[in-house]
C-alpha positions in Angstrom: -2.9 10.5 3.5 -3.4 10.3 7.2 -2.6 6.8 8.6 -0.6 5.6 5.6 2.7 5.7 7.5 1.3 3.2 10.1 1.4 0.5 7.4 4.6 -1.4 6.3 5.6 -3.7 3.6 8.2 -6.5 3.3 9.3 -9.2 1.0 8.0 -12.5 2.4 11.0 -14.5 3.6 13.2 -11.8 2.1 12.4 -13.3 -1.3 12.7 -10.2 -3.6 11.6 -12.3 -6.6 8.0 -12.4 -5.1 5.6 -9.5 -4.7 5.9 -7.6 -1.3 3.3 -8.1 1.4 1.5 -5.1 3.0 1.4 -5.3 6.8 -1.3 -3.8 8.9 -0.5 -1.6 12.0 -0.1 -4.8 14.0 2.5 -6.1 11.5 0.1 -8.8 10.2 0.1 -9.4 6.4 -3.1 -8.5 4.6 -4.5 -10.8 1.9 -5.5 -8.1 -0.6 -3.3 -5.1 -0.3 -5.3 -2.7 -2.5 -8.6 -3.6 -0.8 -7.1 -3.3 2.6 -5.5 0.1 2.0 -8.7 1.5 0.4 -10.7 0.3 3.4 -8.1 1.4 6.0 -7.8 5.0 4.5 -11.5 5.2 3.6 -10.6 6.0 0.0 -11.4 4.3 -3.3 -8.8 6.2 -5.4 -5.7 4.4 -4.2 -4.0 1.3 -5.6 -1.1 -0.7 -4.3 1.3 -1.5 -7.1 5.0 -2.0 -7.7 6.5 1.4 -8.3 8.5 0.2 -11.3 5.2 -0.7 -13.1 3.4 2.6 -12.5 4.1 6.3 -12.4 4.6 7.3 -8.8 2.3 9.8 -7.3 1.9 10.2 -3.5 -1.3 12.1 -3.8 -3.0 14.1 -6.6 -3.1 17.9 -6.4 -6.1 19.1 -4.5 -8.7 21.2 -6.3 -8.6 24.9 -5.6 
């Protein structure tokens, strides 16, 4: 997914008991991670979630 590696995440204040924040390319936290990433990538088929709560797929296989 082009552009995805320009985004970062962090635990706010290093508090691992809270959900991580997604940071935009300027290192600013975004208020709604999934909405931001969908808009940023121009895709509606992505969701930001903790990996432990969902199966991990970087990208679905492309249709041949």
